[in-house]
ROMAR-560737 format. One line per field, with one value per residue: residue number from 1; residue in three letters; z negated, x negated, y of N, C-alpha, C in turn. Coordinates in steps of 0.001 Angstrom, whole numbers. Atoms other than C-alpha are relative to their C-alpha. Layout:
N
k: (NUM|...)
r: (Ala|...)
n_c3: (Z|...)
n_c1: (X|...)
n_c2: (Y|...)
ca_c3: (Z|...)
ca_c1: (X|...)
ca_c2: (Y|...)
c_c3: (Z|...)
c_c1: (X|...)
c_c2: (Y|...)
This chain:
308
k: (1|2|3|4|5|6|7|8|9|10|11|12|13|14|15|16|17|18|19|20|21|22|23|24|25|26|27|28|29|30|31|32|33|34|35|36|37|38|39|40|41|42|43|44|45|46|47|48|49|50|51|52|53|54|55|56|57|58|59|60|61|62|63|64|65|66|67|68|69|70|71|72|73|74|75|76|77|78|79|80|81|82|83|84|85|86|87|88|89|90|91|92|93|94|95|96|97|98|99|100|101|102|103|104|105|106|107|108|109|110|111|112|113|114|115|116|117|118|119|120|121|122|123|124|125|126|127|128|129|130|131|132|133|134|135|136|137|138|139|140|141|142|143|144|145|146|147|148|149|150|151|152|153|154|155|156|157|158|159|160|161|162|163|164|165|166|167|168|169|170|171|172|173|174|175|176|177|178|179|180|181|182|183|184|185|186|187|188|189|190|191|192|193|194|195|196|197|198|199|200|201|202|203|204|205|206|207|208|209|210|211|212|213|214|215|216|217|218|219|220|221|222|223|224|225|226|227|228|229|230|231|232|233|234|235|236|237|238|239|240|241|242|243|244|245|246|247|248|249|250|251|252|253|254|255|256|257|258|259|260|261|262|263|264|265|266|267|268|269|270|271|272|273|274|275|276|277|278|279|280|281|282|283|284|285|286|287|288|289|290|291|292|293|294|295|296|297|298|299|300|301|302|303|304|305|306|307|308)
r: (Unk|Unk|Unk|Unk|Unk|Unk|Unk|Unk|Unk|Unk|Unk|Unk|Unk|Unk|Unk|Unk|Unk|Unk|Unk|Unk|Unk|Unk|Unk|Unk|Unk|Unk|Unk|Unk|Unk|Unk|Unk|Unk|Unk|Unk|Unk|Unk|Unk|Unk|Unk|Unk|Unk|Unk|Unk|Unk|Unk|Unk|Unk|Unk|Unk|Unk|Unk|Unk|Unk|Unk|Unk|Unk|Unk|Unk|Unk|Unk|Unk|Unk|Unk|Unk|Unk|Unk|Unk|Unk|Unk|Unk|Unk|Unk|Unk|Unk|Unk|Unk|Unk|Unk|Unk|Unk|Unk|Unk|Unk|Unk|Unk|Unk|Unk|Unk|Unk|Unk|Unk|Unk|Unk|Unk|Unk|Unk|Unk|Unk|Unk|Unk|Unk|Unk|Unk|Unk|Unk|Unk|Unk|Unk|Unk|Unk|Unk|Unk|Unk|Unk|Unk|Unk|Unk|Unk|Unk|Unk|Unk|Unk|Unk|Unk|Unk|Unk|Unk|Unk|Unk|Unk|Unk|Unk|Unk|Unk|Unk|Unk|Unk|Unk|Unk|Unk|Unk|Unk|Unk|Unk|Unk|Unk|Unk|Unk|Unk|Unk|Unk|Unk|Unk|Unk|Unk|Unk|Unk|Unk|Unk|Unk|Unk|Unk|Unk|Unk|Unk|Unk|Unk|Unk|Unk|Unk|Unk|Unk|Unk|Unk|Unk|Unk|Unk|Unk|Unk|Unk|Unk|Unk|Unk|Unk|Unk|Unk|Unk|Unk|Unk|Unk|Unk|Unk|Unk|Unk|Unk|Unk|Unk|Unk|Unk|Unk|Unk|Unk|Unk|Unk|Unk|Unk|Unk|Unk|Unk|Unk|Unk|Unk|Unk|Unk|Unk|Unk|Unk|Unk|Unk|Unk|Unk|Unk|Unk|Unk|Unk|Unk|Unk|Unk|Unk|Unk|Unk|Unk|Unk|Unk|Unk|Unk|Unk|Unk|Unk|Unk|Unk|Unk|Unk|Unk|Unk|Unk|Unk|Unk|Unk|Unk|Unk|Unk|Unk|Unk|Unk|Unk|Unk|Unk|Unk|Unk|Unk|Unk|Unk|Unk|Unk|Unk|Unk|Unk|Unk|Unk|Unk|Unk|Unk|Unk|Unk|Unk|Unk|Unk|Unk|Unk|Unk|Unk|Unk|Unk|Unk|Unk|Unk|Unk|Unk|Unk|Unk|Unk|Unk|Unk|Unk|Unk|Unk|Unk|Unk|Unk|Unk|Unk|Unk|Unk|Unk|Unk|Unk|Unk)
n_c3: (-1465|-163|-903|-1261|-201|-202|-1392|-1068|111|-560|-1468|-530|-4|-1111|-1185|-282|-432|-1375|-895|-18|-1091|-1398|-245|-234|-1259|-1005|111|-297|-1146|-1138|-1088|-1283|404|1069|1402|825|209|-1191|-354|981|-596|-1230|472|661|-1113|-946|755|9|-1388|-558|1156|-619|-923|830|380|-1227|-451|-1422|-89|440|-1047|-1044|294|864|-525|105|-1330|-252|976|-449|-684|787|-132|993|1285|596|782|1289|278|662|1619|415|-15|1164|1238|75|307|1207|-626|-169|-1311|-722|-389|-1139|-1240|-483|-598|-1044|-1253|-621|-483|-1400|-987|-425|-731|941|268|-511|1124|-659|866|589|903|-367|-677|-460|-1225|-503|-546|886|526|-1018|-388|360|1277|1065|-85|631|1275|184|151|1294|1051|-63|467|1423|604|86|1194|1271|144|98|1198|931|-128|615|1357|455|309|-1031|257|-1227|-1117|-968|-1244|-1134|-741|-1315|-717|140|-1124|-586|912|1193|-219|698|398|1109|1253|593|465|1289|710|448|1000|1367|602|601|1292|1221|388|588|1578|471|-196|1062|1353|76|-138|-1298|-909|187|1292|-142|-771|810|1073|-648|-181|1256|542|-745|578|1273|28|-412|698|-531|997|739|845|-669|458|-619|-412|-1381|21|-946|-1444|-565|-378|-1178|-1119|-209|-351|-1132|424|458|1335|963|211|790|1393|729|338|1048|1153|450|499|1339|850|239|678|-1000|60|943|-656|719|-505|-1414|-799|395|195|596|1000|187|635|-1049|-837|756|516|-708|-1129|-1136|-117|-730|-1332|-492|-341|-1103|-1131|-240|-758|-1231|-736|-337|-969|-1164|-532|-265|-1265|-1005|-256|-700|-1322|-733|-58|757|-720|-977|492|538|-1146|-797|757|-582|621|143|-757|202|1316|759|1176|1189|1294|772|977|-522)
n_c1: (-215|513|1164|-532|-321|1140|553|-802|228|1318|-55|-758|1123|1048|-664|-472|1153|148|-1023|60|1018|-651|-1144|401|681|-939|-579|1000|748|-116|-745|2|298|-882|396|-630|-1436|-658|162|-928|-1238|-204|-84|-1175|-1040|68|-595|-1429|-317|-60|-539|-873|786|806|-735|-354|1147|450|624|1337|776|36|838|1047|1345|448|-373|-1544|-773|-1447|-386|-781|-1501|-313|320|-1069|450|-68|-353|1121|-317|339|1348|534|-395|929|1455|-67|549|-954|-752|531|1280|-91|-609|1048|1169|-575|38|1267|327|-639|793|1251|-485|-56|-1452|-1015|-1048|-1365|-1311|-120|1255|1578|494|1352|-109|891|1140|1175|426|776|1105|1353|318|-702|426|1244|-430|-673|1065|849|-808|-67|1347|240|-997|518|1092|-721|-436|1194|495|-1006|78|1252|-87|-1049|-1106|-965|-786|-423|-681|-773|633|-189|-1136|51|1285|1194|932|468|754|-641|-1106|517|-940|-878|687|30|-1264|-59|1022|-454|-1201|533|620|-1228|-603|964|165|-1243|43|1034|-528|-879|675|832|-770|-423|897|1489|453|30|1223|1011|102|409|1485|718|-248|942|1275|43|-216|1122|555|1144|1121|-267|-1237|-1315|-264|1011|-654|213|-43|-915|688|-10|-1390|-428|690|-648|-1418|-117|-870|832|699|-885|-1302|288|386|-1226|-684|787|-372|-1410|79|465|-1071|-1123|532|273|1535|718|902|1231|1141|294|-1190|-1220|36|-891|705|-326|-1280|-1147|-66|-646|-1377|-1027|-533|832|1|-1251|347|1029|-618|-1011|756|461|-1168|100|1093|-212|-1003|726|764|-974|-440|1077|210|-1296|84|1159|1164|964|433|761|1288|821|488|758|1078|369|1063|-404|870|-439|-370|-298|913|-562|136|1033|-139|-816)
n_c2: (440|1439|150|6|-1347|-733|405|-604|-1258|-92|242|-985|-1290|210|-150|-1426|-743|262|-634|-1512|-272|97|-970|-1170|68|-54|-1170|-1072|462|-967|554|-860|-1403|-800|-217|1098|-58|113|1479|700|-329|781|1475|221|-202|1105|1036|-70|126|1448|906|960|964|946|1221|688|925|-217|-1202|189|592|-893|-1105|251|-310|-1229|-811|167|-786|-92|-1212|-864|131|937|-617|-440|-1299|-167|-1369|-739|80|1361|160|-851|817|1051|-215|-953|-1228|-894|-62|-1126|454|1036|-585|-973|892|688|-810|-17|1246|-55|-906|820|1127|1201|531|-693|-133|-571|-98|1282|256|-51|1104|-130|488|1001|-498|-249|1232|654|-942|643|-385|850|1278|134|169|1185|1140|-302|545|1553|663|-103|984|1256|-1|-75|1146|914|-145|532|1378|383|-209|984|-718|150|1335|921|-923|847|381|-1075|413|-720|417|-1068|79|-1244|-694|-525|-988|-1150|-937|516|-2|-1305|-485|610|-664|-1181|351|208|-1311|-745|732|176|-1400|-663|154|-715|-1391|-237|-166|-1224|-1215|-201|639|-498|411|1370|347|-504|1038|1310|-94|205|1330|957|-134|598|1369|580|1222|342|-9|-1031|95|-658|-1364|-918|-1252|-508|-1438|-493|41|1225|138|-759|729|1334|-1|-852|-1043|-1186|73|-842|718|1260|-477|-350|1146|646|-629|311|1467|-202|-481|940|1105|1197|396|-813|-661|403|-869|383|-156|524|1572|673|736|1393|66|-291|1137|1194|-218|603|-715|276|1392|229|-377|981|1259|-385|-45|1303|594|-520|592|1547|-61|-408|1198|984|-507|243|1516|533|-627|599|-957|399|1087|-541|-560|1149|683|-899|-727|-1196|-790|-1464|-859|-1329|-41|-1256|39|645|-969|240|1095|1152)
ca_c3: (-201966|-200868|-199097|-196008|-196193|-196686|-193521|-191521|-192691|-191841|-188310|-187783|-188762|-186408|-183542|-184161|-183886|-180393|-179362|-180484|-178354|-175358|-175794|-176135|-173133|-171103|-172198|-171678|-168627|-166241|-164353|-160743|-162455|-164856|-168144|-171130|-171913|-168397|-167734|-170744|-169277|-165837|-167464|-169414|-166403|-164222|-166845|-167077|-163303|-162799|-166046|-163960|-161513|-164384|-165320|-161785|-161078|-157284|-157762|-159717|-156897|-154299|-156209|-158165|-155881|-156162|-152501|-153141|-155269|-155441|-153027|-154357|-153436|-155928|-158795|-161417|-162440|-166102|-167691|-168982|-172545|-172584|-171778|-174436|-177031|-176268|-176570|-179531|-177424|-177386|-174388|-173063|-173237|-171076|-168604|-168135|-167517|-165273|-163035|-162591|-162109|-159268|-157692|-157691|-156153|-159300|-159788|-158361|-160555|-159349|-160690|-161724|-163420|-162974|-160651|-160090|-156300|-154296|-152555|-155675|-157001|-153660|-153450|-153507|-156703|-158610|-157202|-158408|-161807|-161569|-161016|-163914|-166168|-165069|-165816|-169257|-170009|-169044|-171568|-174189|-173697|-173442|-176603|-178566|-177382|-178257|-181774|-182131|-182163|-179278|-180101|-177942|-174623|-172081|-168908|-165630|-163732|-160729|-158056|-158199|-154672|-153603|-156682|-159709|-159720|-160642|-160486|-162395|-164941|-165417|-165700|-168654|-169995|-169861|-171517|-174392|-174725|-175066|-177473|-179777|-179588|-180686|-184328|-184736|-183277|-185666|-188624|-187627|-186476|-182898|-179566|-180038|-183688|-182892|-180434|-182776|-185716|-183548|-182732|-186334|-187305|-184569|-185954|-189462|-188471|-187230|-188339|-186943|-190176|-191453|-194335|-193175|-193446|-191030|-190197|-186766|-186139|-184507|-181602|-180986|-181188|-178560|-176326|-176866|-176351|-173434|-175229|-176115|-179208|-180964|-180337|-181845|-184802|-185568|-185440|-187487|-190160|-190200|-190655|-193702|-195106|-194687|-196336|-193131|-193272|-195391|-194419|-195292|-194635|-191375|-190135|-190372|-191852|-192868|-196169|-197200|-199511|-196645|-194474|-197074|-197793|-196802|-194303|-192103|-192796|-191403|-188325|-187886|-188024|-185704|-183244|-183441|-182283|-179393|-178444|-178412|-176291|-173709|-173612|-173314|-170409|-168619|-169112|-167769|-164754|-163896|-164581|-167305|-165362|-162496|-164706|-166169|-162762|-160712|-163345|-161827|-162572|-164061|-161650|-162427|-166177|-168292|-170947|-173944|-177229|-179592|-181647|-179312)
ca_c1: (-126378|-126788|-129892|-127762|-126304|-129887|-131147|-128249|-128811|-132450|-131585|-128903|-131762|-134209|-131671|-130607|-134134|-134433|-131005|-131487|-134682|-132881|-129826|-131983|-134212|-131154|-129478|-132564|-133982|-132978|-130251|-130780|-132463|-129668|-130119|-129380|-125952|-124960|-126197|-124142|-121128|-121471|-121941|-118849|-116697|-118025|-117161|-113681|-113386|-114160|-112589|-109756|-112339|-114545|-111627|-111266|-113538|-113439|-114202|-117162|-118445|-117609|-119379|-122032|-124943|-127013|-126044|-122293|-120880|-116978|-115374|-113636|-110150|-110626|-111723|-109467|-109778|-110185|-108920|-111425|-109642|-110188|-113818|-114312|-112463|-114498|-117857|-116741|-117627|-115800|-113138|-114711|-118266|-117256|-115066|-118077|-120647|-118274|-117847|-121624|-121924|-119245|-121277|-124224|-122164|-122338|-118574|-115290|-112712|-109041|-105535|-105732|-109112|-112882|-114300|-118067|-118263|-119492|-121845|-123683|-123694|-125313|-127815|-131613|-132059|-129403|-130603|-134099|-132534|-130399|-133443|-135361|-132362|-132026|-135677|-135395|-132190|-134153|-137017|-134403|-133017|-136408|-137545|-134333|-134703|-138399|-137632|-134952|-132197|-130015|-127366|-125852|-124727|-122031|-123064|-123162|-119791|-121199|-123787|-127362|-128513|-128582|-130514|-129774|-126430|-128152|-125134|-122985|-125748|-126054|-122360|-122423|-125425|-123739|-120449|-122681|-124442|-121013|-119715|-122818|-123262|-119670|-120181|-123474|-122070|-119130|-121450|-123788|-121130|-120981|-122840|-125927|-126195|-125555|-128404|-130634|-129758|-130141|-133733|-134663|-133041|-134987|-138242|-137209|-136375|-139798|-141491|-144919|-146879|-145730|-143150|-139577|-138346|-140982|-140483|-140442|-141042|-138438|-140865|-141209|-137353|-136802|-139325|-137728|-134157|-134986|-132907|-134032|-136232|-133844|-130735|-132415|-133711|-130216|-128625|-131491|-130888|-127209|-128051|-130078|-127410|-124899|-127084|-127586|-131389|-134118|-136614|-140185|-143600|-143931|-140515|-137009|-136422|-133834|-134712|-134838|-131910|-129793|-130998|-129959|-126686|-123263|-122391|-125476|-125467|-121974|-123095|-126021|-123773|-121150|-123978|-125156|-121632|-121831|-125260|-124147|-121130|-123625|-125827|-122791|-121520|-124857|-125102|-121415|-122220|-125345|-127722|-129593|-129892|-131289|-133816|-134927|-135224|-136647|-138783|-138571|-141659|-140774|-141816|-139458|-139624|-138048|-140461|-139997|-139289|-142109|-142411|-140197)
ca_c2: (-92301|-95902|-97110|-97727|-94125|-92708|-94590|-93377|-89912|-90023|-91312|-88697|-85891|-87430|-87615|-83961|-82717|-84372|-83192|-79581|-79580|-80796|-78641|-75514|-76531|-77021|-73815|-71596|-73387|-70395|-71996|-70546|-67672|-66720|-65395|-67762|-66497|-66255|-69907|-71094|-69290|-70890|-74327|-73895|-72618|-75406|-78064|-76890|-76593|-80304|-81805|-83520|-85000|-86466|-88658|-90014|-93170|-92387|-88676|-89736|-91724|-89104|-86345|-87994|-87360|-84180|-83169|-83663|-80797|-80865|-78514|-75437|-76639|-79420|-77233|-76294|-72424|-71548|-68372|-65731|-65904|-69718|-69462|-66615|-68815|-71807|-70265|-67818|-64790|-61454|-61308|-58120|-59525|-62584|-60450|-57974|-60879|-62720|-59636|-59444|-63225|-62818|-60010|-62529|-65296|-67570|-67639|-66436|-64811|-64515|-64431|-67987|-67786|-68225|-70926|-71703|-72212|-75085|-72783|-71814|-75477|-76508|-73567|-74513|-72499|-74414|-77739|-77125|-76505|-79490|-81770|-80083|-80797|-84388|-85016|-83412|-85471|-88634|-87583|-86970|-90399|-92136|-90366|-91356|-94842|-94970|-93788|-96581|-94097|-95361|-98108|-100759|-99313|-100575|-102195|-100072|-100065|-98174|-99332|-97918|-98710|-95192|-94153|-92088|-90183|-86904|-84680|-86990|-87288|-83563|-83135|-85624|-83670|-80376|-81867|-82971|-79600|-77856|-80412|-80617|-76714|-76088|-77384|-75705|-72366|-72613|-73032|-70113|-67723|-67018|-68020|-65806|-66460|-70186|-70366|-68392|-70770|-73852|-72760|-72222|-75526|-77287|-75915|-76755|-80407|-80982|-84361|-84068|-84217|-80889|-80440|-79902|-76489|-75092|-71439|-69595|-65910|-63725|-63148|-66765|-67107|-64377|-66090|-69531|-68420|-65982|-63270|-59771|-59541|-56833|-59068|-62136|-59942|-58572|-61983|-63503|-60951|-61753|-65493|-64531|-62506|-65214|-67775|-70008|-69731|-67912|-65374|-66358|-64595|-66455|-66091|-67684|-71336|-73640|-75013|-78658|-78102|-76756|-79673|-82197|-80589|-81884|-79356|-79755|-83463|-83659|-81725|-84094|-87044|-85432|-84733|-88389|-89418|-87013|-88260|-91838|-90893|-89115|-92254|-94591|-92408|-92459|-96236|-96766|-94602|-96615|-93728|-95433|-98682|-96735|-94899|-98365|-99682|-96799|-95311|-91846|-89808|-86381|-83707|-80725|-80570|-77868|-76643|-78737|-77090|-76927|-80047|-82150)
c_c3: (41|893|1504|464|238|1435|1032|-26|683|1563|730|106|1096|1470|162|338|1620|796|-34|934|1262|261|193|1280|945|86|405|1312|1177|1127|1121|-405|-926|-1293|-927|-167|1240|532|-794|516|1289|-386|-441|1069|883|-690|-114|1383|349|-1089|627|862|-796|-573|1123|449|1564|113|-500|1033|1243|-326|-1082|306|-185|1110|159|-1096|406|614|-948|-69|-1079|-1340|-660|-821|-1461|-387|-682|-1583|-478|-115|-1261|-1213|-181|-384|-1197|366|48|1694|911|449|1191|1329|649|611|1151|1287|561|415|1398|1004|450|610|-831|-318|892|-1127|745|-850|-763|-1032|670|721|377|1420|466|527|-982|-494|1159|457|-404|-1410|-1090|143|-728|-1604|-428|-190|-1188|-1169|-106|-534|-1532|-808|-36|-1211|-1272|-338|-315|-1333|-1227|-48|-694|-1479|-752|-552|872|-415|1180|1033|857|1421|1131|685|1440|561|-176|1264|510|-1016|-1216|402|-674|-344|-1016|-1399|-722|-434|-1494|-933|-398|-820|-1425|-436|-360|-1276|-1261|-488|-824|-1575|-479|229|-985|-1347|-4|249|1342|969|-201|-1400|-73|656|-818|-1221|415|155|-1233|-496|795|-501|-1364|-139|403|-934|472|-891|-888|-989|777|-551|517|485|1531|-1|929|1344|699|321|1177|1139|278|583|1367|-214|-564|-1425|-1055|-222|-867|-1508|-729|-413|-1065|-1354|-501|-459|-1421|-866|-315|-629|926|186|-943|906|-820|734|1488|941|-592|-239|-608|-1165|-255|-741|972|790|-629|-406|814|1260|1354|214|708|1409|701|374|1149|1406|479|718|1459|833|610|1158|1462|493|656|1375|1039|383|946|1384|748|-65|-904|664|1143|-539|-336|1169|874|-617|701|-733|-43|739|-277|-1449|-790|-1147|-1266|-1195|-764|-1087|555|269)
c_c1: (-764|-1192|510|323|-1240|-625|817|-198|-1337|60|788|-984|-812|560|259|-1159|-174|1223|70|-1071|429|1031|-725|-883|989|789|-871|-835|74|765|84|-475|739|-552|652|1502|878|45|1060|1503|368|166|1473|1201|-71|589|1500|471|219|511|965|-826|-871|757|498|-1087|-376|-584|-1379|-896|-80|-986|-1037|-1416|-376|447|1437|881|1508|336|930|1530|276|-381|1045|-401|229|55|-1154|181|-464|-1477|-559|229|-878|-1280|-42|-742|1188|617|-810|-1299|9|611|-1212|-998|611|250|-1388|-519|763|-711|-1208|364|46|1422|911|1064|1269|1081|59|-1052|-1296|-236|-1595|51|-794|-1357|-1163|-564|-876|-1192|-1476|-372|604|-457|-1393|180|673|-989|-760|1025|99|-1209|-147|1059|-681|-1173|716|530|-1215|-576|854|-225|-1297|-152|1084|1340|1362|609|336|814|812|-817|482|1431|-83|-1310|-1107|-822|-346|-649|743|1161|-331|1041|903|-669|4|1431|268|-912|565|1237|-631|-568|1129|519|-871|-231|1149|-328|-985|333|1070|-672|-825|697|508|-1034|-1461|-573|-321|-1275|-1298|-109|-388|-1559|-635|234|-785|-1464|-113|82|-1274|-623|-1337|-1145|221|1359|1244|266|-988|669|-453|75|1050|-562|36|1430|581|-677|718|1407|117|1194|-771|-295|1000|1285|-247|-209|1283|776|-724|247|1335|73|-570|1000|1081|-399|-228|-1404|-573|-978|-1407|-1242|-293|1074|1304|-210|1426|-535|380|1219|1099|42|677|1402|1081|408|-1015|-122|1176|-154|-865|712|1053|-831|-497|1224|136|-1135|176|1126|-816|-697|905|512|-1037|-232|1204|-134|-1117|-1306|-1240|-702|-1054|-1297|-750|-582|-1056|-1116|-398|-1019|412|-881|466|364|239|-995|565|-147|-1118|351|928|-698)
c_c2: (-1365|-76|57|1541|826|-231|661|1623|591|-122|1137|1425|-282|198|1562|765|-195|516|1473|442|-48|936|1415|151|268|1333|1207|-343|877|-693|980|1311|740|23|-1023|16|-174|-1623|-780|189|-732|-1458|-250|26|-1175|-1363|13|-111|-1494|-1062|-1027|-1077|-959|-1157|-909|-853|379|1302|-60|-508|991|1151|-229|293|1504|949|-33|741|23|1246|804|-276|-1062|395|613|1409|-44|1484|667|-168|-1440|-206|752|-855|-1162|160|1194|1223|995|-122|911|-369|-1127|761|780|-892|-771|771|-35|-1375|-59|691|-877|-1233|-1358|-466|869|215|480|-37|-1227|-232|-71|-1497|262|-712|-1104|530|297|-1343|-674|841|-637|382|-862|-1516|-157|-58|-1214|-1224|148|-604|-1402|-592|210|-845|-1480|12|38|-1455|-1094|213|-420|-1460|-557|40|-1008|703|-208|-1281|-757|822|-1000|-269|1044|-645|709|-698|1008|-59|1183|944|553|1041|1318|839|-539|-158|1330|620|-632|856|1264|-34|-129|1205|825|-643|44|1499|508|-113|895|1582|349|224|1290|1218|236|-539|366|-430|-1524|-408|395|-1166|-1390|48|-74|-1416|-1082|24|-641|-1495|-807|-1094|-434|-15|1270|-204|539|1308|952|1287|367|1528|372|67|-1244|-480|640|-593|-1397|59|888|1189|1167|-29|726|-760|-1089|567|241|-1209|-903|552|-446|-1484|24|601|-957|-1261|-1326|-280|1162|780|-203|908|-259|-134|-587|-1497|-468|-890|-1550|-246|133|-1303|-1150|211|-604|513|-349|-1623|-505|320|-849|-1265|121|-104|-1435|-728|647|-541|-1244|77|575|-1336|-1081|454|-220|-1546|-512|435|-554|789|-698|-1287|426|644|-1305|-629|784|670|1399|814|1503|1043|1480|60|1267|50|-530|955|-483|-996|-1155|-1164)
């Protein structure tokens, strides 16, 4: 491998660690009190609902502020099967969870599909989560930039007089989470195995003076992911059987040989592209300029992943 390729690989790996920490924090941060899988479902449905609006510059301005969720009439419903396919979850699992989410007011499910309603996205519980996610995203960008992992970004095309476009920023963050997670979930098998494998991978990518390939216990994984212990244990064993991680005395790990292999190397490189797309989108929408000028002090911070 050339020196340039080696440096690029090291940069991709360093960014992957920061990215995985951010993604796991965002997925497990308890969106309006929801469990991890329900939060990911709501995030995926909402992103599908607003996909046409995110391509409309005027809509970005109308619905960029935290207090301006797009109305239900402008949201595009998404089918249960499309959600199940996108998240690699069984159809019946998604249908059952959506029924419970509908009872809790977190979504509506009709003949045309599922919609996350404006009322939920404007609720105090959701707004608290949105603020926390925004601050965590700012930390992700700040850490990546401080480590020299952020490339050249476009100039802002939107005014920042009104402050940071928080809702617009978290939409980009959610889009990044779903894009970056897709590759890792495909590698590890399904959504729960993917989250489990990503948490193991995040620990194994630590570069805080310990050797790469650090392990994490199943108990710590369950606490990290906010998923029942037995569920995580079962999926962790499946990952060991499939050769996606190894079992050590102190827990599960991804070995250095796996980290340096072409499959994970390709996923790290793909993730770097998704991360740059996120940072470029934030810059183009004026979010990064607002961060740099206003220097918002983080007050609602999601719990950072160990080693973040």
